[in-house]
N, C-alpha and C positions, 0 to 999 in steps of 0.2 A: 711339163705336160702330164695331166692326170691320165692314168691307165685304168680302164674299166674292166671289171672281171665279173663273170657270171658263174654261179656254183650250182650244179645239179646234185640231186641226191642229198639235199640240205637237211632232211629230217634224220638221216643216219649218223653214225658216229664219225665216219670219215668226212662226210660233207660238213658236219658241225665243226670238226677240227680245222678244216680248211677255212671256214668262216672266222673262227677264233683268231687264226693267224693273220688273215687278210684285214680284219678289223683294226689291227695294230700296225699294218704296213704303211709306211709314209707315202708311198707312191700309188697306192691302189684305191680306187673308188668301187665299192661293191654295187653291182647292178642287179640283174635278175637273180632271184633265189628260187630254185625250182625243185620239185619232187613229183611223184606220181600220185600215190594214194592219199597223201596229205595236202594236195593242192587245194587252195582256198583257206587253209589254216593260217593262223598267226604263228610266226616263227617262235615267239616266246613261249607258246604252249608246248612246243616240242623240244626246244633247246633253251631252257630257262636261264642257263648261265650266260647266254649271249645278250646281255642287258642292252647294249647299245643298238642291237638289231631287233629287239623283241617285238616291235610293232610292225615289222615288215611282213607282207603277205607272201606266202609260198604260192608260186604259180606252176602250171603244168610244165613238165619237161618236154619241150618241143623245140625243133630247130628254129622256129620263128621267135620263140622267147629267148633263146640263147644267142641268136645272131645279133650283130651290131655291137658286140663287145670286143675289146682287144684280146682278152683271155677268157677261155671257157674251161672250167674244171668239171670233169665227168666223174662223179663218185657214184657210179651205178653198178648194179649186179653184173657179174661176169657174163659176157655175151650180149650185153645191152648197149655198150658204148659205141661199137663200130657203126651201127646204123645211124645213130645220131651224129657222130663225127663226120660221116660221109656227106651229110647235108650242110656242113658248115663251110664257110669260105676258106680258100687255101691260105689267105693272109692272116686268118685268126690263129692265135696260139692255142692249141687244144691240148690239154693235159689230162690223160686218162689214168685214173687211180684204180681202174679195174684191170683184169688180166688180158683183155682182148688183143693187145698189141705188144706183149712182152716177149713172146717166144719167137725164135728164128726158124724153128723146124715145124712145118705144117703137120707132119705126122705126129710129133710129140703133142702138139695142140689137140689134134683129134683124139688121140689116145686118152688124154686126161679130161677134155672138155666136151667131146662128142658133138662138135659142130664145125662148120667151115672156118678155116683160118682167115682172119681179117687182115693179115699183113703185119709187118714188123716196123715199129717206130723206134727212134733213138731212146735208149734206156736211161731213165732218170735217176741214176745213182752216180753223182759227179765224182766221188772219191774212188770209184772202182778202177783198178788197174786193168789196162788193156793187154798186158803181157810184157814181161821184162821190166826191169827197174829203170830203163832209159839211160841216157848219157848225162852230159853236163847240164842239159836243160831240165833234168829231173824226170820222174816217171811219166809215162803216157797214161792219161786217165780219161775216163768217160766224159768228163766235163767238156773236153775238146769237141765232142760230137753234139753238144747241146747249144753251143754258141750260135745264135741266129735260127735255131730250129723252130718249126711251127707245128710240130706234132711230137709229143713226148709221152712215153709209157712209164708210169711210176712203178717201181718194183713192188713185189709183194713184201709184207712185213717180215716173214720168216727169211726169205732170200736176202733182204737187206742185212739182217743180223748175221746170217751164215756167211755171206760173201765177204762182208767186212772182217769177219773173224779169220777166214782161211786164205783169201786171195793173195795176201803178201807172200806167203810161203810158196804157193804155186807159181806166182810170177817170177820169183827169185830162183825157181828150179830146185827147191830144197825138199819137196814133198813128193811121195809116190802117188800116182794117179788112181791106184786101187785101194780098197780097204779104208775108205773115208767114212767116218761115222759122225753123224750130227744129231744131237738131241736138243730140242728147244721147248721151253716152258713159256706159255703165253697167258696173258690175262684174258678174261672172258670177253672184253670188247672186241677182240679179234674175230669173234664169231658173228659180229653184226648186232643190230639193235632189235631185230624181230624176236618175238617171244618164243623161246625154246625150253621145254621142260628140264632138260639136263643142265641149263644155265641158271635155273632158279637159285636164289641164295641158299635155300635149304639143301640143295643138291651139291653146290660147289664149295661152300664154306667148310674148311677143315678137311678138304679132300683134293687129291690130284688124280688125273686119269689120262691115259694115252688115247690117241685116235689116229686114223690114217696110217695104221701100223702095216708094215710089210711092203713099203714102197708105193702106197696108194695115195699119198697126199699130192695135191695138184702143184705144189711148189717144188716138187722134186726135180722136174726137168729144167725149171728156171735156175735153180741152184747149180745143177750140173752144167748148164749153159755158161754161166758166169765163170765158174771154176775152170772149165775147159778152155774158154777163150783166154784166160790168164795164163794157163799152163802151156798152151800151144799143142795140146793133145787131149784125148777124151778122158774125162775124170768121171768115175762112177761113185755114187754115194749111197749110203743107207741113212734115210732121214726119218726120224720119229718125233712128231709134235706131241706135246702134252698140255693139258689144261690146268692152270694154276689158280688158286683161290685169291685172285687179285683182279682189279678192274682193268688195269692197263700195264703194259710192260712185257718185254721178252728177255729171257735169259737163255742164250745159246751156249752149249758146250760142244765143241767140235774137236775131233781128234783125227790125225792122219799119221801114217808111217813116214819117218824122215829118211832121206837118202843116206847111204853109208858115208861116214866121215863128217856128218853134220852134227854140230853141238849147239848148246844154248846160246853161245855168243853169236853164231851166224844167224840163228833164228831170230833172236831179239833185234839184231841189226837190220834184218829184212823188214820186220814190222815197223820199227822206228823210222826207217828210210821211207817206207811206203806212205806213212802218214805225217811225215815232217811238214809243218806249216799248215796242216789242215785245221780249220777252226772248230770243226764239229766232231772230229775223231780223236780220241784220247787214249794213247797207250799208257796205262797206269804205271807208276813206279813199281819196281820189283817188290813183291811181297804184298801188294795191295790188290785185292780181287774185286771185280765189279759186282754191284748189286743193283737191282732194277730201280730202287728208290733214288739212286744217284741221278737218274735221267728223266724222271717223271715230268711231263709237260714241256720238255726241251727237245731240241733237234740234235742232241749229242748222242754219241756212242762211246762207251767205255770198254776197253779191251785189256786183257791180261793173258799171258801165255807162260807155259812151263814145259820143260822137256822131261818126259818119263824115260830115263835112260834104260831102265830094266825092260820096258816094252818097246823101246825104239820109236816112241811116238811123241808128237807135239800135242799138247792140250791147250786149246784156246777158249776162253770164255768171253763173250761179248754181251752187252746189255743195250737195249734201245727202248724208247717208248714206241709201242707199235702204232699208235695213232699219230705221232709226230714224226720222228725220223723214219718210222716205218711206213708212213703214208703221206699225211698232209704236209709235214715239214719237208720231206723230200720233194713233194710237188712244188711247194713255194720256192725252195732253193733252186730247183731246176728252172722254174719260171724266171727267177732273177737272172740266172746265167743267160737264158735264151734272149731276154730283153736288154741285156747289158747293164742291169742294175747291180748294186753291191750284193754279193752272193748271200750275205747274212741279213739282208733287209727284212724286217718283220719277224725274225726268228729269235726267240728268247735264247740267250746263251746258257743260262743256268737252270738246273732242275729245282724241284720243290721238296723241302723236308720240314718236319717229318711227314 
């Protein structure tokens, strides 16, 4: 049976990436392609790389245009998804790539987004540990909550890279919940497609810069939420994002103090156990460190860790493509799980080089 999918926000980077993946999905037929300001335009004029869909017309993002599909992807600005989703039938699988339904704490939502909390949906990061490494059946993971779900909140791109980097250590009880420091470098596509002077090529090329410094970035409570759920206690982080002169990709370097008596063997065992059998998460061989080029265009994450014995800290580096694993790939992967399809359907296994 063919599954029909509608994609909103189709003129942006996230919506375009969802369409790129769905165009190669063996079970999906792409239905309505919607946006707001670009409604009435030809998709090929805004997403020229989507050649097989180039002649499709972009229609207005309304509940009427999105209704009647089996799956609806909402790639809308933060705060815009909830109103649209509320008008869609309960049996429709709605996947929100925005922030509206990620956070569990209404106070944290209001503090960072300054609007009413729209509620919490199942979190679309299948490989995320739910706490503890489990027993004979293996670790408990977030994918359990996605089976049969009809509302899914896709994680932010920074939280995806940060949580995949650190959660194994917290779930295994090896890391201290305080003094956790995370620094991430992202490509400019993470800022969206609208024109911004500081994202012009002449401003970005050959330069790096921080932003959201001092705990001000909106992804901070989302990262703390995932780490705290894994640890079983409150985890506090210092998170600093930086802008790198590349179009796509995230390199996260995260450090945390290890508990007394913990060494590199225990640490490495925890990470390898957490991701054993995962098709998209790769703990690299010792001595090989991740680079963003490894994962461009793919749904993969590459991870490496080291133990700084002098400082008593674990250092973990992870890389993802912010538009694929960090957004659209995670959305399609979660859709596959919810609908009972093969989890990797439509998702390229390998990155692109050079």
